[in-house]
mmCIF file of the N, C-alpha and C atoms, coordinates in Angstrom:
data_MODEL
# 
_entry.id   MODEL 
# 
loop_
_atom_site.group_PDB 
_atom_site.id 
_atom_site.type_symbol 
_atom_site.label_atom_id 
_atom_site.label_alt_id 
_atom_site.label_comp_id 
_atom_site.label_asym_id 
_atom_site.label_entity_id 
_atom_site.label_seq_id 
_atom_site.pdbx_PDB_ins_code 
_atom_site.Cartn_x 
_atom_site.Cartn_y 
_atom_site.Cartn_z 
_atom_site.occupancy 
_atom_site.B_iso_or_equiv 
_atom_site.pdbx_formal_charge 
_atom_site.auth_seq_id 
_atom_site.auth_comp_id 
_atom_site.auth_asym_id 
_atom_site.auth_atom_id 
_atom_site.pdbx_PDB_model_num 
ATOM 1   N N  . ALA A 1 1  ? 0.818   -1.204 0.000   1.00 0.00 ? 1  ALA A N  1 
ATOM 2   C CA . ALA A 1 1  ? 0.000   0.000  0.000   1.00 0.00 ? 1  ALA A CA 1 
ATOM 3   C C  . ALA A 1 1  ? 0.857   1.261  0.000   1.00 0.00 ? 1  ALA A C  1 
ATOM 4   N N  . ALA A 1 2  ? 2.031   1.178  0.611   1.00 0.00 ? 2  ALA A N  1 
ATOM 5   C CA . ALA A 1 2  ? 2.925   2.348  0.654   1.00 0.00 ? 2  ALA A CA 1 
ATOM 6   C C  . ALA A 1 2  ? 3.453   2.714  -0.722  1.00 0.00 ? 2  ALA A C  1 
ATOM 7   N N  . ALA A 1 3  ? 3.377   1.790  -1.659  1.00 0.00 ? 3  ALA A N  1 
ATOM 8   C CA . ALA A 1 3  ? 3.859   2.069  -3.018  1.00 0.00 ? 3  ALA A CA 1 
ATOM 9   C C  . ALA A 1 3  ? 3.014   3.128  -3.711  1.00 0.00 ? 3  ALA A C  1 
ATOM 10  N N  . LEU A 1 4  ? 1.738   3.241  -3.363  1.00 0.00 ? 4  LEU A N  1 
ATOM 11  C CA . LEU A 1 4  ? 0.858   4.194  -4.053  1.00 0.00 ? 4  LEU A CA 1 
ATOM 12  C C  . LEU A 1 4  ? 1.272   5.640  -3.794  1.00 0.00 ? 4  LEU A C  1 
ATOM 13  N N  . PRO A 1 5  ? 1.364   6.103  -2.546  1.00 0.00 ? 5  PRO A N  1 
ATOM 14  C CA . PRO A 1 5  ? 1.785   7.503  -2.375  1.00 0.00 ? 5  PRO A CA 1 
ATOM 15  C C  . PRO A 1 5  ? 3.205   7.757  -2.871  1.00 0.00 ? 5  PRO A C  1 
ATOM 16  N N  . ALA A 1 6  ? 4.074   6.761  -2.763  1.00 0.00 ? 6  ALA A N  1 
ATOM 17  C CA . ALA A 1 6  ? 5.441   6.938  -3.259  1.00 0.00 ? 6  ALA A CA 1 
ATOM 18  C C  . ALA A 1 6  ? 5.442   7.128  -4.776  1.00 0.00 ? 6  ALA A C  1 
ATOM 19  N N  . ALA A 1 7  ? 4.658   6.328  -5.487  1.00 0.00 ? 7  ALA A N  1 
ATOM 20  C CA . ALA A 1 7  ? 4.583   6.450  -6.946  1.00 0.00 ? 7  ALA A CA 1 
ATOM 21  C C  . ALA A 1 7  ? 3.962   7.781  -7.357  1.00 0.00 ? 7  ALA A C  1 
ATOM 22  N N  . LEU A 1 8  ? 2.938   8.223  -6.638  1.00 0.00 ? 8  LEU A N  1 
ATOM 23  C CA . LEU A 1 8  ? 2.302   9.509  -6.964  1.00 0.00 ? 8  LEU A CA 1 
ATOM 24  C C  . LEU A 1 8  ? 3.249   10.670 -6.690  1.00 0.00 ? 8  LEU A C  1 
ATOM 25  N N  . ARG A 1 9  ? 3.983   10.599 -5.599  1.00 0.00 ? 9  ARG A N  1 
ATOM 26  C CA . ARG A 1 9  ? 4.940   11.653 -5.258  1.00 0.00 ? 9  ARG A CA 1 
ATOM 27  C C  . ARG A 1 9  ? 6.008   11.765 -6.355  1.00 0.00 ? 9  ARG A C  1 
ATOM 28  N N  . GLU A 1 10 ? 6.536   10.619 -6.770  1.00 0.00 ? 10 GLU A N  1 
ATOM 29  C CA . GLU A 1 10 ? 7.554   10.615 -7.815  1.00 0.00 ? 10 GLU A CA 1 
ATOM 30  C C  . GLU A 1 10 ? 6.993   11.125 -9.144  1.00 0.00 ? 10 GLU A C  1 
ATOM 31  N N  . ALA A 1 11 ? 5.807   10.674 -9.512  1.00 0.00 ? 11 ALA A N  1 
ATOM 32  C CA . ALA A 1 11 ? 5.180   11.107 -10.758 1.00 0.00 ? 11 ALA A CA 1 
ATOM 33  C C  . ALA A 1 11 ? 4.903   12.609 -10.732 1.00 0.00 ? 11 ALA A C  1 
ATOM 34  N N  . ALA A 1 12 ? 4.438   13.122 -9.611  1.00 0.00 ? 12 ALA A N  1 
ATOM 35  C CA . ALA A 1 12 ? 4.152   14.554 -9.502  1.00 0.00 ? 12 ALA A CA 1 
ATOM 36  C C  . ALA A 1 12 ? 5.421   15.373 -9.700  1.00 0.00 ? 12 ALA A C  1 
ATOM 37  N N  . ALA A 1 13 ? 6.522   14.915 -9.138  1.00 0.00 ? 13 ALA A N  1 
ATOM 38  C CA . ALA A 1 13 ? 7.787   15.635 -9.298  1.00 0.00 ? 13 ALA A CA 1 
ATOM 39  C C  . ALA A 1 13 ? 8.239   15.625 -10.761 1.00 0.00 ? 13 ALA A C  1 
ATOM 40  N N  . LEU A 1 14 ? 8.106   14.487 -11.422 1.00 0.00 ? 14 LEU A N  1 
ATOM 41  C CA . LEU A 1 14 ? 8.492   14.395 -12.831 1.00 0.00 ? 14 LEU A CA 1 
ATOM 42  C C  . LEU A 1 14 ? 7.606   15.281 -13.709 1.00 0.00 ? 14 LEU A C  1 
ATOM 43  N N  . LEU A 1 15 ? 6.314   15.285 -13.427 1.00 0.00 ? 15 LEU A N  1 
ATOM 44  C CA . LEU A 1 15 ? 5.392   16.133 -14.194 1.00 0.00 ? 15 LEU A CA 1 
ATOM 45  C C  . LEU A 1 15 ? 5.703   17.614 -13.968 1.00 0.00 ? 15 LEU A C  1 
ATOM 46  N N  . ALA A 1 16 ? 6.013   17.983 -12.736 1.00 0.00 ? 16 ALA A N  1 
ATOM 47  C CA . ALA A 1 16 ? 6.347   19.371 -12.425 1.00 0.00 ? 16 ALA A CA 1 
ATOM 48  C C  . ALA A 1 16 ? 7.624   19.800 -13.143 1.00 0.00 ? 16 ALA A C  1 
ATOM 49  N N  . ASP A 1 17 ? 8.505   18.838 -13.441 1.00 0.00 ? 17 ASP A N  1 
ATOM 50  C CA . ASP A 1 17 ? 9.736   19.129 -14.181 1.00 0.00 ? 17 ASP A CA 1 
ATOM 51  C C  . ASP A 1 17 ? 9.508   19.166 -15.688 1.00 0.00 ? 17 ASP A C  1 
ATOM 52  N N  . GLY A 1 18 ? 8.266   18.961 -16.128 1.00 0.00 ? 18 GLY A N  1 
ATOM 53  C CA . GLY A 1 18 ? 7.942   19.080 -17.541 1.00 0.00 ? 18 GLY A CA 1 
ATOM 54  C C  . GLY A 1 18 ? 7.966   17.781 -18.329 1.00 0.00 ? 18 GLY A C  1 
ATOM 55  N N  . ARG A 1 19 ? 8.071   16.650 -17.653 1.00 0.00 ? 19 ARG A N  1 
ATOM 56  C CA . ARG A 1 19 ? 8.063   15.373 -18.368 1.00 0.00 ? 19 ARG A CA 1 
ATOM 57  C C  . ARG A 1 19 ? 6.684   15.118 -18.962 1.00 0.00 ? 19 ARG A C  1 
ATOM 58  N N  . PRO A 1 20 ? 6.606   14.392 -20.082 1.00 0.00 ? 20 PRO A N  1 
ATOM 59  C CA . PRO A 1 20 ? 5.311   14.118 -20.728 1.00 0.00 ? 20 PRO A CA 1 
ATOM 60  C C  . PRO A 1 20 ? 4.402   13.272 -19.821 1.00 0.00 ? 20 PRO A C  1 
ATOM 61  N N  . ALA A 1 21 ? 3.155   13.678 -19.713 1.00 0.00 ? 21 ALA A N  1 
ATOM 62  C CA . ALA A 1 21 ? 2.213   13.003 -18.821 1.00 0.00 ? 21 ALA A CA 1 
ATOM 63  C C  . ALA A 1 21 ? 2.042   11.530 -19.170 1.00 0.00 ? 21 ALA A C  1 
ATOM 64  N N  . THR A 1 22 ? 1.922   11.210 -20.433 1.00 0.00 ? 22 THR A N  1 
ATOM 65  C CA . THR A 1 22 ? 1.701   9.816  -20.826 1.00 0.00 ? 22 THR A CA 1 
ATOM 66  C C  . THR A 1 22 ? 2.844   8.929  -20.354 1.00 0.00 ? 22 THR A C  1 
ATOM 67  N N  . THR A 1 23 ? 4.063   9.376  -20.569 1.00 0.00 ? 23 THR A N  1 
ATOM 68  C CA . THR A 1 23 ? 5.246   8.614  -20.170 1.00 0.00 ? 23 THR A CA 1 
ATOM 69  C C  . THR A 1 23 ? 5.300   8.441  -18.658 1.00 0.00 ? 23 THR A C  1 
ATOM 70  N N  . VAL A 1 24 ? 5.055   9.522  -17.933 1.00 0.00 ? 24 VAL A N  1 
ATOM 71  C CA . VAL A 1 24 ? 5.118   9.492  -16.468 1.00 0.00 ? 24 VAL A CA 1 
ATOM 72  C C  . VAL A 1 24 ? 4.039   8.576  -15.905 1.00 0.00 ? 24 VAL A C  1 
ATOM 73  N N  . LEU A 1 25 ? 2.818   8.686  -16.419 1.00 0.00 ? 25 LEU A N  1 
ATOM 74  C CA . LEU A 1 25 ? 1.717   7.864  -15.907 1.00 0.00 ? 25 LEU A CA 1 
ATOM 75  C C  . LEU A 1 25 ? 1.936   6.383  -16.221 1.00 0.00 ? 25 LEU A C  1 
ATOM 76  N N  . GLU A 1 26 ? 2.455   6.080  -17.400 1.00 0.00 ? 26 GLU A N  1 
ATOM 77  C CA . GLU A 1 26 ? 2.738   4.678  -17.744 1.00 0.00 ? 26 GLU A CA 1 
ATOM 78  C C  . GLU A 1 26 ? 3.806   4.094  -16.826 1.00 0.00 ? 26 GLU A C  1 
ATOM 79  N N  . ALA A 1 27 ? 4.843   4.875  -16.523 1.00 0.00 ? 27 ALA A N  1 
ATOM 80  C CA . ALA A 1 27 ? 5.901   4.394  -15.635 1.00 0.00 ? 27 ALA A CA 1 
ATOM 81  C C  . ALA A 1 27 ? 5.378   4.187  -14.217 1.00 0.00 ? 27 ALA A C  1 
ATOM 82  N N  . ALA A 1 28 ? 4.552   5.111  -13.740 1.00 0.00 ? 28 ALA A N  1 
ATOM 83  C CA . ALA A 1 28 ? 3.979   4.979  -12.399 1.00 0.00 ? 28 ALA A CA 1 
ATOM 84  C C  . ALA A 1 28 ? 3.077   3.745  -12.321 1.00 0.00 ? 28 ALA A C  1 
ATOM 85  N N  . GLU A 1 29 ? 2.282   3.536  -13.351 1.00 0.00 ? 29 GLU A N  1 
ATOM 86  C CA . GLU A 1 29 ? 1.395   2.377  -13.370 1.00 0.00 ? 29 GLU A CA 1 
ATOM 87  C C  . GLU A 1 29 ? 2.198   1.080  -13.383 1.00 0.00 ? 29 GLU A C  1 
ATOM 88  N N  . ALA A 1 30 ? 3.288   1.044  -14.120 1.00 0.00 ? 30 ALA A N  1 
ATOM 89  C CA . ALA A 1 30 ? 4.143   -0.149 -14.156 1.00 0.00 ? 30 ALA A CA 1 
ATOM 90  C C  . ALA A 1 30 ? 4.728   -0.439 -12.775 1.00 0.00 ? 30 ALA A C  1 
ATOM 91  N N  . LYS A 1 31 ? 5.154   0.601  -12.053 1.00 0.00 ? 31 LYS A N  1 
ATOM 92  C CA . LYS A 1 31 ? 5.699   0.411  -10.712 1.00 0.00 ? 31 LYS A CA 1 
ATOM 93  C C  . LYS A 1 31 ? 4.628   -0.120 -9.761  1.00 0.00 ? 31 LYS A C  1 
ATOM 94  N N  . LEU A 1 32 ? 3.418   0.405  -9.904  1.00 0.00 ? 32 LEU A N  1 
ATOM 95  C CA . LEU A 1 32 ? 2.329   -0.040 -9.034  1.00 0.00 ? 32 LEU A CA 1 
ATOM 96  C C  . LEU A 1 32 ? 1.942   -1.488 -9.347  1.00 0.00 ? 32 LEU A C  1 
ATOM 97  N N  . HIS A 1 33 ? 1.937   -1.845 -10.612 1.00 0.00 ? 33 HIS A N  1 
ATOM 98  C CA . HIS A 1 33 ? 1.656   -3.242 -10.979 1.00 0.00 ? 33 HIS A CA 1 
ATOM 99  C C  . HIS A 1 33 ? 2.733   -4.167 -10.426 1.00 0.00 ? 33 HIS A C  1 
ATOM 100 N N  . ALA A 1 34 ? 3.991   -3.715 -10.479 1.00 0.00 ? 34 ALA A N  1 
ATOM 101 C CA . ALA A 1 34 ? 5.093   -4.516 -9.936  1.00 0.00 ? 34 ALA A CA 1 
ATOM 102 C C  . ALA A 1 34 ? 4.946   -4.713 -8.425  1.00 0.00 ? 34 ALA A C  1 
ATOM 103 N N  . ALA A 1 35 ? 4.259   -3.778 -7.767  1.00 0.00 ? 35 ALA A N  1 
ATOM 104 C CA . ALA A 1 35 ? 4.006   -3.886 -6.327  1.00 0.00 ? 35 ALA A CA 1 
ATOM 105 C C  . ALA A 1 35 ? 2.750   -4.702 -6.031  1.00 0.00 ? 35 ALA A C  1 
ATOM 106 N N  . GLY A 1 36 ? 2.140   -5.271 -7.072  1.00 0.00 ? 36 GLY A N  1 
ATOM 107 C CA . GLY A 1 36 ? 0.985   -6.134 -6.882  1.00 0.00 ? 36 GLY A CA 1 
ATOM 108 C C  . GLY A 1 36 ? -0.366  -5.456 -6.972  1.00 0.00 ? 36 GLY A C  1 
ATOM 109 N N  . MET A 1 37 ? -0.381  -4.222 -7.450  1.00 0.00 ? 37 MET A N  1 
ATOM 110 C CA . MET A 1 37 ? -1.641  -3.482 -7.539  1.00 0.00 ? 37 MET A CA 1 
ATOM 111 C C  . MET A 1 37 ? -2.219  -3.550 -8.944  1.00 0.00 ? 37 MET A C  1 
ATOM 112 N N  . GLU A 1 38 ? -3.545  -3.538 -9.009  1.00 0.00 ? 38 GLU A N  1 
ATOM 113 C CA . GLU A 1 38 ? -4.267  -3.460 -10.284 1.00 0.00 ? 38 GLU A CA 1 
ATOM 114 C C  . GLU A 1 38 ? -4.876  -2.068 -10.388 1.00 0.00 ? 38 GLU A C  1 
ATOM 115 N N  . THR A 1 39 ? -4.805  -1.487 -11.567 1.00 0.00 ? 39 THR A N  1 
ATOM 116 C CA . THR A 1 39 ? -5.266  -0.116 -11.779 1.00 0.00 ? 39 THR A CA 1 
ATOM 117 C C  . THR A 1 39 ? -6.754  -0.054 -12.071 1.00 0.00 ? 39 THR A C  1 
ATOM 118 N N  . ASP A 1 40 ? -7.448  0.781  -11.321 1.00 0.00 ? 40 ASP A N  1 
ATOM 119 C CA . ASP A 1 40 ? -8.801  1.177  -11.695 1.00 0.00 ? 40 ASP A CA 1 
ATOM 120 C C  . ASP A 1 40 ? -8.656  2.434  -12.551 1.00 0.00 ? 40 ASP A C  1 
ATOM 121 N N  . TYR A 1 41 ? -7.957  3.451  -12.012 1.00 0.00 ? 41 TYR A N  1 
ATOM 122 C CA . TYR A 1 41 ? -7.590  4.613  -12.811 1.00 0.00 ? 41 TYR A CA 1 
ATOM 123 C C  . TYR A 1 41 ? -6.378  5.307  -12.211 1.00 0.00 ? 41 TYR A C  1 
ATOM 124 N N  . LEU A 1 42 ? -5.642  5.964  -13.081 1.00 0.00 ? 42 LEU A N  1 
ATOM 125 C CA . LEU A 1 42 ? -4.496  6.793  -12.718 1.00 0.00 ? 42 LEU A CA 1 
ATOM 126 C C  . LEU A 1 42 ? -4.508  7.925  -13.730 1.00 0.00 ? 42 LEU A C  1 
ATOM 127 N N  . ALA A 1 43 ? -4.729  9.152  -13.259 1.00 0.00 ? 43 ALA A N  1 
ATOM 128 C CA . ALA A 1 43 ? -4.956  10.249 -14.202 1.00 0.00 ? 43 ALA A CA 1 
ATOM 129 C C  . ALA A 1 43 ? -4.391  11.563 -13.695 1.00 0.00 ? 43 ALA A C  1 
ATOM 130 N N  . LEU A 1 44 ? -3.983  12.399 -14.640 1.00 0.00 ? 44 LEU A N  1 
ATOM 131 C CA . LEU A 1 44 ? -3.610  13.785 -14.383 1.00 0.00 ? 44 LEU A CA 1 
ATOM 132 C C  . LEU A 1 44 ? -4.843  14.617 -14.712 1.00 0.00 ? 44 LEU A C  1 
ATOM 133 N N  . VAL A 1 45 ? -5.313  15.391 -13.737 1.00 0.00 ? 45 VAL A N  1 
ATOM 134 C CA . VAL A 1 45 ? -6.545  16.160 -13.935 1.00 0.00 ? 45 VAL A CA 1 
ATOM 135 C C  . VAL A 1 45 ? -6.401  17.592 -13.444 1.00 0.00 ? 45 VAL A C  1 
ATOM 136 N N  . ASP A 1 46 ? -7.300  18.438 -13.917 1.00 0.00 ? 46 ASP A N  1 
ATOM 137 C CA . ASP A 1 46 ? -7.439  19.790 -13.389 1.00 0.00 ? 46 ASP A CA 1 
ATOM 138 C C  . ASP A 1 46 ? -8.044  19.663 -11.991 1.00 0.00 ? 46 ASP A C  1 
ATOM 139 N N  . GLY A 1 47 ? -7.407  20.270 -11.015 1.00 0.00 ? 47 GLY A N  1 
ATOM 140 C CA . GLY A 1 47 ? -7.862  20.130 -9.635  1.00 0.00 ? 47 GLY A CA 1 
ATOM 141 C C  . GLY A 1 47 ? -9.237  20.695 -9.358  1.00 0.00 ? 47 GLY A C  1 
ATOM 142 N N  . ALA A 1 48 ? -9.658  21.686 -10.121 1.00 0.00 ? 48 ALA A N  1 
ATOM 143 C CA . ALA A 1 48 ? -10.959 22.310 -9.893  1.00 0.00 ? 48 ALA A CA 1 
ATOM 144 C C  . ALA A 1 48 ? -12.089 21.599 -10.623 1.00 0.00 ? 48 ALA A C  1 
ATOM 145 N N  . THR A 1 49 ? -11.817 21.156 -11.856 1.00 0.00 ? 49 THR A N  1 
ATOM 146 C CA . THR A 1 49 ? -12.892 20.580 -12.668 1.00 0.00 ? 49 THR A CA 1 
ATOM 147 C C  . THR A 1 49 ? -12.824 19.058 -12.791 1.00 0.00 ? 49 THR A C  1 
ATOM 148 N N  . LEU A 1 50 ? -11.674 18.487 -12.448 1.00 0.00 ? 50 LEU A N  1 
ATOM 149 C CA . LEU A 1 50 ? -11.391 17.054 -12.591 1.00 0.00 ? 50 LEU A CA 1 
ATOM 150 C C  . LEU A 1 50 ? -11.367 16.593 -14.048 1.00 0.00 ? 50 LEU A C  1 
ATOM 151 N N  . GLU A 1 51 ? -11.265 17.543 -14.968 1.00 0.00 ? 51 GLU A N  1 
ATOM 152 C CA . GLU A 1 51 ? -11.122 17.209 -16.384 1.00 0.00 ? 51 GLU A CA 1 
ATOM 153 C C  . GLU A 1 51 ? -9.713  16.685 -16.629 1.00 0.00 ? 51 GLU A C  1 
ATOM 154 N N  . PRO A 1 52 ? -9.569  15.644 -17.431 1.00 0.00 ? 52 PRO A N  1 
ATOM 155 C CA . PRO A 1 52 ? -8.230  15.108 -17.726 1.00 0.00 ? 52 PRO A CA 1 
ATOM 156 C C  . PRO A 1 52 ? -7.350  16.150 -18.415 1.00 0.00 ? 52 PRO A C  1 
ATOM 157 N N  . LEU A 1 53 ? -6.056  16.102 -18.097 1.00 0.00 ? 53 LEU A N  1 
ATOM 158 C CA . LEU A 1 53 ? -5.077  16.994 -18.709 1.00 0.00 ? 53 LEU A CA 1 
ATOM 159 C C  . LEU A 1 53 ? -4.035  16.169 -19.457 1.00 0.00 ? 53 LEU A C  1 
ATOM 160 N N  . ALA A 1 54 ? -3.602  16.678 -20.599 1.00 0.00 ? 54 ALA A N  1 
ATOM 161 C CA . ALA A 1 54 ? -2.532  16.031 -21.359 1.00 0.00 ? 54 ALA A CA 1 
ATOM 162 C C  . ALA A 1 54 ? -1.164  16.511 -20.878 1.00 0.00 ? 54 ALA A C  1 
ATOM 163 N N  . VAL A 1 55 ? -1.126  17.734 -20.354 1.00 0.00 ? 55 VAL A N  1 
ATOM 164 C CA . VAL A 1 55 ? 0.100   18.306 -19.790 1.00 0.00 ? 55 VAL A CA 1 
ATOM 165 C C  . VAL A 1 55 ? -0.257  18.964 -18.463 1.00 0.00 ? 55 VAL A C  1 
ATOM 166 N N  . THR A 1 56 ? 0.740   19.082 -17.610 1.00 0.00 ? 56 THR A N  1 
ATOM 167 C CA . THR A 1 56 ? 0.466   19.672 -16.310 1.00 0.00 ? 56 THR A CA 1 
ATOM 168 C C  . THR A 1 56 ? 0.148   21.159 -16.445 1.00 0.00 ? 56 THR A C  1 
ATOM 169 N N  . ALA A 1 57 ? -0.639  21.652 -15.506 1.00 0.00 ? 57 ALA A N  1 
ATOM 170 C CA . ALA A 1 57 ? -1.056  23.050 -15.478 1.00 0.00 ? 57 ALA A CA 1 
ATOM 171 C C  . ALA A 1 57 ? -1.216  23.447 -14.015 1.00 0.00 ? 57 ALA A C  1 
ATOM 172 N N  . PRO A 1 58 ? -1.248  24.746 -13.722 1.00 0.00 ? 58 PRO A N  1 
ATOM 173 C CA . PRO A 1 58 ? -1.454  25.158 -12.341 1.00 0.00 ? 58 PRO A CA 1 
ATOM 174 C C  . PRO A 1 58 ? -2.713  24.513 -11.760 1.00 0.00 ? 58 PRO A C  1 
ATOM 175 N N  . GLY A 1 59 ? -2.606  23.992 -10.565 1.00 0.00 ? 59 GLY A N  1 
ATOM 176 C CA . GLY A 1 59 ? -3.741  23.358 -9.904  1.00 0.00 ? 59 GLY A CA 1 
ATOM 177 C C  . GLY A 1 59 ? -3.955  21.905 -10.284 1.00 0.00 ? 59 GLY A C  1 
ATOM 178 N N  . ALA A 1 60 ? -3.055  21.337 -11.095 1.00 0.00 ? 60 ALA A N  1 
ATOM 179 C CA . ALA A 1 60 ? -3.216  19.944 -11.525 1.00 0.00 ? 60 ALA A CA 1 
ATOM 180 C C  . ALA A 1 60 ? -3.025  18.987 -10.351 1.00 0.00 ? 60 ALA A C  1 
ATOM 181 N N  . ARG A 1 61 ? -3.697  17.836 -10.443 1.00 0.00 ? 61 ARG A N  1 
ATOM 182 C CA . ARG A 1 61 ? -3.575  16.792 -9.425  1.00 0.00 ? 61 ARG A CA 1 
ATOM 183 C C  . ARG A 1 61 ? -3.500  15.441 -10.112 1.00 0.00 ? 61 ARG A C  1 
ATOM 184 N N  . LEU A 1 62 ? -2.833  14.525 -9.454  1.00 0.00 ? 62 LEU A N  1 
ATOM 185 C CA . LEU A 1 62 ? -2.850  13.122 -9.864  1.00 0.00 ? 62 LEU A CA 1 
ATOM 186 C C  . LEU A 1 62 ? -3.912  12.424 -9.044  1.00 0.00 ? 62 LEU A C  1 
ATOM 187 N N  . LEU A 1 63 ? -4.764  11.672 -9.695  1.00 0.00 ? 63 LEU A N  1 
ATOM 188 C CA . LEU A 1 63 ? -5.794  10.886 -9.010  1.00 0.00 ? 63 LEU A CA 1 
ATOM 189 C C  . LEU A 1 63 ? -5.527  9.415  -9.288  1.00 0.00 ? 63 LEU A C  1 
ATOM 190 N N  . ALA A 1 64 ? -5.712  8.586  -8.274  1.00 0.00 ? 64 ALA A N  1 
ATOM 191 C CA . ALA A 1 64 ? -5.476  7.159  -8.466  1.00 0.00 ? 64 ALA A CA 1 
ATOM 192 C C  . ALA A 1 64 ? -6.464  6.334  -7.655  1.00 0.00 ? 64 ALA A C  1 
ATOM 193 N N  . ALA A 1 65 ? -6.884  5.244  -8.264  1.00 0.00 ? 65 ALA A N  1 
ATOM 194 C CA . ALA A 1 65 ? -7.652  4.211  -7.581  1.00 0.00 ? 65 ALA A CA 1 
ATOM 195 C C  . ALA A 1 65 ? -7.024  2.886  -7.995  1.00 0.00 ? 65 ALA A C  1 
ATOM 196 N N  . MET A 1 66 ? -6.553  2.152  -7.018  1.00 0.00 ? 66 MET A N  1 
ATOM 197 C CA . MET A 1 66 ? -5.865  0.887  -7.268  1.00 0.00 ? 66 MET A CA 1 
ATOM 198 C C  . MET A 1 66 ? -6.477  -0.180 -6.375  1.00 0.00 ? 66 MET A C  1 
ATOM 199 N N  . CYS A 1 67 ? -6.347  -1.421 -6.793  1.00 0.00 ? 67 CYS A N  1 
ATOM 200 C CA . CYS A 1 67 ? -6.779  -2.546 -5.971  1.00 0.00 ? 67 CYS A CA 1 
ATOM 201 C C  . CYS A 1 67 ? -5.558  -3.357 -5.572  1.00 0.00 ? 67 CYS A C  1 
ATOM 202 N N  . LEU A 1 68 ? -5.499  -3.684 -4.315  1.00 0.00 ? 68 LEU A N  1 
ATOM 203 C CA . LEU A 1 68 ? -4.466  -4.556 -3.776  1.00 0.00 ? 68 LEU A CA 1 
ATOM 204 C C  . LEU A 1 68 ? -5.206  -5.706 -3.109  1.00 0.00 ? 68 LEU A C  1 
ATOM 205 N N  . GLY A 1 69 ? -5.312  -6.800 -3.845  1.00 0.00 ? 69 GLY A N  1 
ATOM 206 C CA . GLY A 1 69 ? -6.170  -7.890 -3.371  1.00 0.00 ? 69 GLY A CA 1 
ATOM 207 C C  . GLY A 1 69 ? -7.607  -7.420 -3.379  1.00 0.00 ? 69 GLY A C  1 
ATOM 208 N N  . SER A 1 70 ? -8.277  -7.560 -2.249  1.00 0.00 ? 70 SER A N  1 
ATOM 209 C CA . SER A 1 70 ? -9.681  -7.146 -2.161  1.00 0.00 ? 70 SER A CA 1 
ATOM 210 C C  . SER A 1 70 ? -9.842  -5.716 -1.643  1.00 0.00 ? 70 SER A C  1 
ATOM 211 N N  . VAL A 1 71 ? -8.728  -5.024 -1.423  1.00 0.00 ? 71 VAL A N  1 
ATOM 212 C CA . VAL A 1 71 ? -8.762  -3.665 -0.880  1.00 0.00 ? 71 VAL A CA 1 
ATOM 213 C C  . VAL A 1 71 ? -8.597  -2.652 -2.002  1.00 0.00 ? 71 VAL A C  1 
ATOM 214 N N  . ARG A 1 72 ? -9.471  -1.646 -2.022  1.00 0.00 ? 72 ARG A N  1 
ATOM 215 C CA . ARG A 1 72 ? -9.371  -0.567 -3.014  1.00 0.00 ? 72 ARG A CA 1 
ATOM 216 C C  . ARG A 1 72 ? -8.705  0.624  -2.348  1.00 0.00 ? 72 ARG A C  1 
ATOM 217 N N  . LEU A 1 73 ? -7.633  1.107  -2.956  1.00 0.00 ? 73 LEU A N  1 
ATOM 218 C CA . LEU A 1 73 ? -6.867  2.233  -2.433  1.00 0.00 ? 73 LEU A CA 1 
ATOM 219 C C  . LEU A 1 73 ? -7.108  3.457  -3.302  1.00 0.00 ? 73 LEU A C  1 
ATOM 220 N N  . LEU A 1 74 ? -7.405  4.577  -2.676  1.00 0.00 ? 74 LEU A N  1 
ATOM 221 C CA . LEU A 1 74 ? -7.627  5.846  -3.373  1.00 0.00 ? 74 LEU A CA 1 
ATOM 222 C C  . LEU A 1 74 ? -6.623  6.862  -2.868  1.00 0.00 ? 74 LEU A C  1 
ATOM 223 N N  . ASP A 1 75 ? -6.112  7.677  -3.770  1.00 0.00 ? 75 ASP A N  1 
ATOM 224 C CA . ASP A 1 75 ? -5.189  8.725  -3.338  1.00 0.00 ? 75 ASP A CA 1 
ATOM 225 C C  . ASP A 1 75 ? -5.183  9.818  -4.395  1.00 0.00 ? 75 ASP A C  1 
ATOM 226 N N  . ASN A 1 76 ? -4.707  10.992 -4.004  1.00 0.00 ? 76 ASN A N  1 
ATOM 227 C CA . ASN A 1 76 ? -4.518  12.084 -4.948  1.00 0.00 ? 76 ASN A CA 1 
ATOM 228 C C  . ASN A 1 76 ? -3.319  12.879 -4.468  1.00 0.00 ? 76 ASN A C  1 
ATOM 229 N N  . TRP A 1 77 ? -2.666  13.537 -5.428  1.00 0.00 ? 77 TRP A N  1 
ATOM 230 C CA . TRP A 1 77 ? -1.423  14.241 -5.113  1.00 0.00 ? 77 TRP A CA 1 
ATOM 231 C C  . TRP A 1 77 ? -1.356  15.514 -5.943  1.00 0.00 ? 77 TRP A C  1 
ATOM 232 N N  . PRO A 1 78 ? -0.961  16.646 -5.332  1.00 0.00 ? 78 PRO A N  1 
ATOM 233 C CA . PRO A 1 78 ? -0.805  17.877 -6.109  1.00 0.00 ? 78 PRO A CA 1 
ATOM 234 C C  . PRO A 1 78 ? 0.406   17.778 -7.031  1.00 0.00 ? 78 PRO A C  1 
ATOM 235 N N  . VAL A 1 79 ? 0.316   18.424 -8.177  1.00 0.00 ? 79 VAL A N  1 
ATOM 236 C CA . VAL A 1 79 ? 1.428   18.477 -9.123  1.00 0.00 ? 79 VAL A CA 1 
ATOM 237 C C  . VAL A 1 79 ? 1.938   19.907 -9.157  1.00 0.00 ? 79 VAL A C  1 
ATOM 238 N N  . GLY A 1 80 ? 3.217   20.078 -8.878  1.00 0.00 ? 80 GLY A N  1 
ATOM 239 C CA . GLY A 1 80 ? 3.805   21.412 -8.948  1.00 0.00 ? 80 GLY A CA 1 
ATOM 240 C C  . GLY A 1 80 ? 3.908   22.109 -7.629  1.00 0.00 ? 80 GLY A C  1 
# 
């Protein structure tokens, strides 16, 4: 379960440095799968509207819902 906030923290830092969202999200998802989690969703969104973003913008957030066995884990992380 600790892998989820760690992956979001790392992804947020990479996105804030200008890395492409698709690449960052795919890498984060791969790390979470390696930790035994299944993805429900992992997305970069506008923090106010929750609309998906292709690139980071002020107020952006990472949202995640993962399953670890029968437990569903939810988290979100600010970007920037």
